[in-house]
C-alpha positions as CSV (number, residue, x, y, z in Angstrom):
1,M,0.2,0.1,0.2
2,I,0.9,3.4,-1.0
3,V,1.0,5.9,2.2
4,I,1.7,9.2,0.4
5,E,2.0,9.7,-3.0
6,A,3.8,13.3,-4.3
7,R,4.2,14.5,-8.0
8,G,5.6,17.5,-8.0
9,L,4.7,19.3,-5.0
10,S,5.5,22.7,-5.3
11,K,4.9,25.7,-2.3
12,A,6.1,29.5,-2.3
13,F,5.4,31.9,0.2
14,G,6.1,35.2,-1.7
15,A,8.8,35.1,-3.6
16,T,10.2,32.3,-1.6
17,I,10.4,28.3,-2.7
18,A,9.6,26.0,-0.1
19,L,9.1,23.2,-2.2
20,D,10.1,22.9,-5.7
21,G,8.9,20.1,-7.5
22,V,9.1,17.3,-4.5
23,D,8.2,14.1,-6.2
24,L,7.7,11.1,-3.1
25,R,6.5,8.1,-2.7
26,V,6.5,6.1,0.7
27,E,5.1,2.7,1.4
28,E,3.5,1.3,4.3
29,G,5.5,-0.4,7.6
30,R,8.3,2.2,7.1
31,I,10.0,4.7,8.9
32,L,11.3,7.5,7.0
33,G,13.9,10.2,8.0
34,I,13.8,13.7,7.0
35,I,16.8,15.5,6.8
36,G,17.6,19.0,6.3
37,P,18.6,22.5,7.3
38,N,16.8,25.2,8.9
39,G,14.4,26.5,5.7
40,A,15.2,23.7,4.0
41,G,11.1,22.8,3.4
42,K,11.3,20.1,5.8
43,T,8.3,21.3,8.0
44,T,6.4,22.7,4.9
45,A,6.2,19.3,3.5
46,L,4.6,18.1,6.4
47,N,1.9,20.8,6.8
48,A,1.3,19.8,3.1
49,I,0.8,16.1,4.1
50,L,-1.0,16.6,7.2
51,G,-3.7,19.0,5.2
52,L,-2.0,21.8,7.1
53,T,-1.1,24.0,4.0
54,S,-2.6,24.7,0.3
55,H,0.5,23.2,-2.3
56,Q,0.5,22.8,-5.6
57,G,1.4,19.8,-7.7
58,E,-0.4,16.1,-6.4
59,L,-0.5,14.9,-3.1
60,R,-2.1,12.4,-2.3
61,V,-2.3,10.8,2.0
62,L,-3.7,7.2,2.6
63,G,-5.3,7.7,-0.9
64,R,-6.8,10.9,0.2
65,D,-5.9,14.7,-0.9
66,P,-5.0,16.0,2.1
67,W,-5.8,19.7,1.3
68,A,-9.5,18.5,0.7
69,E,-10.1,15.8,3.2
70,R,-8.2,16.4,6.5
71,D,-11.1,16.0,8.5
72,R,-11.2,12.4,7.4
73,L,-7.5,11.8,7.1
74,M,-6.9,13.1,10.8
75,R,-8.9,9.9,11.9
76,D,-5.5,7.7,10.6
77,V,-3.0,10.0,11.2
78,C,-1.4,11.4,14.5
79,F,1.6,14.2,14.3
80,I,3.6,15.7,16.9
81,A,5.5,18.9,16.5
82,D,8.6,20.4,17.7
83,V,6.4,23.2,19.5
84,A,3.5,20.4,20.5
85,V,2.1,21.8,23.8
86,L,-0.7,20.1,26.2
87,P,-2.7,22.6,28.3
88,R,-1.1,23.1,31.4
89,W,-3.9,23.5,33.1
90,M,-4.7,20.3,32.8
91,R,-4.2,17.3,35.1
92,V,-2.8,13.8,33.9
93,S,-5.8,12.4,34.1
94,Q,-7.8,15.3,32.4
95,A,-5.6,14.9,29.2
96,L,-6.6,11.2,29.0
97,D,-10.3,11.7,30.0
98,F,-9.8,14.7,26.8
99,V,-8.4,12.5,24.3
100,A,-10.9,9.3,25.1
101,G,-13.7,11.5,24.2
102,V,-12.6,13.9,21.2
103,H,-10.7,10.5,18.9
104,P,-12.8,7.7,18.5
105,R,-9.1,5.3,18.0
106,F,-8.0,5.8,21.1
107,D,-7.1,3.1,23.5
108,R,-7.4,4.3,27.1
109,A,-5.7,1.2,28.6
110,K,-2.8,1.2,26.1
111,A,-1.8,4.6,27.3
112,E,-2.5,3.9,31.2
113,D,0.4,0.8,30.1
114,L,2.4,3.2,28.5
115,L,2.6,5.2,31.5
116,T,3.1,2.8,33.8
117,K,6.6,2.9,32.3
118,T,7.1,6.6,33.2
119,T,7.4,8.4,36.4
120,I,3.9,10.3,35.5
121,K,1.2,10.6,38.3
122,H,-2.2,10.8,36.9
123,S,-3.0,13.6,39.2
124,S,0.1,16.0,38.2
125,K,-0.7,19.1,36.5
126,I,1.0,19.7,33.4
127,R,2.6,22.3,34.6
128,H,4.5,20.3,36.8
129,L,6.4,17.7,34.5
130,S,9.6,18.7,33.2
131,K,9.9,19.0,29.5
132,G,10.8,14.9,29.0
133,M,8.1,14.2,30.9
134,V,5.6,16.2,28.3
135,A,7.1,14.4,25.5
136,Q,6.6,11.1,27.0
137,L,2.4,12.2,27.9
138,H,2.3,13.4,24.4
139,L,3.7,10.3,23.1
140,A,1.7,8.0,25.4
141,L,-1.2,9.3,23.8
142,V,-0.2,9.4,20.2
143,M,1.0,5.5,20.7
144,A,-2.4,4.8,22.1
145,I,-4.5,6.5,19.3
146,D,-4.9,3.4,16.2
147,A,-3.3,5.6,13.5
148,K,-1.5,4.6,10.5
149,L,0.7,7.3,10.0
150,L,2.5,8.9,13.0
151,V,3.9,12.3,12.0
152,L,6.8,14.0,14.0
153,D,8.4,17.2,13.4
154,E,11.6,17.3,15.6
155,P,9.8,15.4,18.4
156,T,13.1,15.3,20.9
157,L,14.1,18.8,20.5
158,G,15.5,20.3,23.7
159,L,15.0,16.9,25.6
160,D,18.0,15.7,26.9
161,I,19.6,12.2,25.9
162,L,18.2,10.2,28.9
163,F,14.9,11.2,27.2
164,R,15.2,11.4,23.8
165,K,16.7,7.8,23.7
166,Q,13.8,6.2,26.0
167,F,11.4,8.3,22.9
168,Y,12.9,6.3,20.4
169,D,13.2,3.3,21.9
170,S,9.4,3.3,23.2
171,L,8.5,4.3,19.3
172,L,10.3,1.3,18.0
173,N,9.0,-0.8,20.6
174,D,5.7,0.1,21.7
175,Y,4.2,1.9,18.3
176,F,6.0,0.7,15.1
177,D,4.8,-2.7,13.4
178,R,4.6,-3.5,9.7
179,S,1.3,-1.8,9.3
180,R,2.0,1.8,10.5
181,T,4.1,4.4,8.8
182,I,6.2,7.0,10.3
183,L,7.9,10.1,9.5
184,V,10.2,12.0,11.3
185,T,12.1,15.0,11.4
186,T,15.1,15.8,13.4
187,H,19.0,17.5,13.6
188,Q,19.7,15.0,15.9
189,V,20.0,12.2,13.0
190,E,22.7,10.3,14.8
191,E,19.8,8.6,17.3
192,L,17.7,7.9,14.5
193,Q,20.2,5.7,12.1
194,H,19.7,2.5,14.1
195,I,15.2,2.8,13.8
196,L,14.8,4.2,10.0
197,T,14.3,2.1,7.3
198,D,14.9,5.3,4.7
199,L,16.3,8.4,4.4
200,M,15.6,11.4,2.3
201,F,17.8,14.6,2.4
202,I,15.8,17.8,1.6
203,D,17.6,21.1,0.8
204,R,16.4,24.4,-0.4
205,G,13.0,22.9,-1.6
206,R,14.6,19.5,-3.6
207,I,15.6,16.1,-2.7
208,V,18.8,15.7,-3.0
209,L,19.0,12.1,-1.8
210,N,16.4,9.6,-1.3
211,C,16.8,5.7,-0.7
212,S,16.6,2.9,1.7
213,M,19.3,2.3,4.7
214,E,19.6,-1.2,2.9
215,E,21.3,1.0,-0.1
216,F,22.8,3.9,2.1
217,E,24.7,1.1,4.1
218,S,25.8,-1.1,0.6
219,R,26.4,2.4,-1.5
220,Y,28.1,4.9,0.3
221,V,31.6,4.4,2.3
222,E,34.3,5.9,4.7
223,V,37.9,5.5,4.5
224,M,40.4,6.3,6.7
225,V,43.2,6.1,4.6
226,H,46.3,4.7,4.8
227,P,49.1,8.2,4.4
228,G,50.6,6.7,1.6
229,Q,47.5,5.9,-0.5
230,I,46.4,9.6,-0.9
231,G,46.9,9.9,-4.4
232,T,45.4,6.7,-5.5
233,A,42.5,7.5,-3.0
234,R,41.9,11.0,-4.4
235,A,41.9,9.9,-8.2
236,L,38.3,7.5,-7.3
237,K,36.9,11.4,-6.8
238,P,35.7,11.0,-3.5
239,M,32.2,12.5,-2.4
240,N,34.1,14.6,0.5
241,E,37.3,14.0,2.4
242,R,38.2,15.8,5.7
243,E,40.9,15.0,8.2
244,V,40.7,13.9,12.2
245,F,43.6,13.7,14.1
246,G,46.1,14.0,11.5
247,R,44.4,11.0,9.1
248,S,42.5,11.9,5.7
249,I,39.1,10.5,5.9
250,L,37.4,10.2,2.3
251,L,33.7,9.3,1.4
252,F,32.6,7.2,-1.7
253,D,29.7,7.3,-3.6
254,R,30.6,3.2,-4.3
255,R,28.0,3.4,-7.4
256,V,29.9,5.5,-9.4
257,N,27.4,4.8,-12.6
258,K,24.2,4.3,-11.8
259,D,22.5,3.4,-15.5
260,V,25.8,0.7,-15.6
261,D,25.4,-0.2,-12.4
262,K,29.0,0.2,-12.0
263,N,30.6,0.0,-8.4
264,I,33.5,0.8,-7.1
265,D,35.2,-2.1,-5.8
266,R,34.8,-2.3,-1.6
267,Q,38.0,-4.9,-1.7
268,L,39.8,-2.3,-3.6
269,L,39.3,0.8,-0.7
270,A,39.9,-1.8,1.7
271,A,43.4,-1.7,0.4
272,L,43.7,2.1,0.7
273,G,43.0,2.2,4.4
274,E,40.4,1.1,7.3
275,V,36.7,1.1,5.5
276,R,33.5,1.9,7.6
277,T,30.3,3.3,6.5
278,P,29.5,6.6,7.2
279,S,27.6,8.2,9.9
280,I,23.7,10.0,8.2
281,A,25.5,13.3,9.4
282,D,28.7,12.8,7.4
283,L,26.6,11.9,4.1
284,F,24.8,15.1,4.8
285,V,27.3,17.5,4.9
286,A,29.1,15.3,1.9
287,V,25.6,15.6,-0.2
288,V,24.3,18.9,1.3
289,G,27.8,20.6,0.4
290,N,28.0,19.4,-3.1
291,Q,24.8,20.9,-3.5
292,S,25.7,23.8,-2.5
293,G,28.8,24.5,-3.8
294,N,27.5,23.5,-7.5
295,A,24.9,26.4,-6.9
296,Q,27.2,28.8,-5.8
297,G,29.4,28.3,-8.8
298,A,26.1,28.4,-10.7
299,A,25.9,31.4,-9.6
300,Q,29.1,33.0,-10.6
């Protein structure tokens, strides 16, 4: 089942182009990480998917037009934003009562069970909870809704590392299954790498990389090059080069010619130095850095 399908998705705010002809296809049971710098178009894309902003181009979410059918769509979609808040005057028990009263697919027993794994008390007022505890409560409320699509926009922004780990562990272990789909944007990409099934980089409103994590792990290789092999390594045209503690680290796209499926041999790279899979952050710097360099060159 195709959960999200976009063709030529575009959005402009005056002279500012937020989305520039985006094509996107997300299948059921995937966890897609959307990575991009501030102002790249991530939140605008999510808002279009959620029916919160109009757009140009074609967009279907769970088979519906999100702008025209948002009320029906929200029965199957949940959303946590970076600025998500819960009414501070409410008690935790009142928050549970409220969601149970407004959402027909809310499973209160499941929410109660999720909260037993935290230190949150039902009698506590939300204004007395820490930011991390509010995030835990919000996640418990959302995960107890039987939704087909969960959209997370910087959901752990401002949380300490312990709460961030708990958040993603709970998301993976208590919520995700092959019938649900998750979209998540974040700047803390290292903490997401182990849960993603798919990866997308967006820059200046355009998708600059879109692949599965299987392709990411087989296609991209980082080599800490032996000092005597630098010239040979550079001749293979790495995507990026950086220096750490006096050693050169080169990042390669092994698929040098996608039209004929020609790959740089991994054994050849291993002969040049220590081979490893790059982090998402390092690949992002290489891809987006190259895009920025190309754009600057074209403008000169």
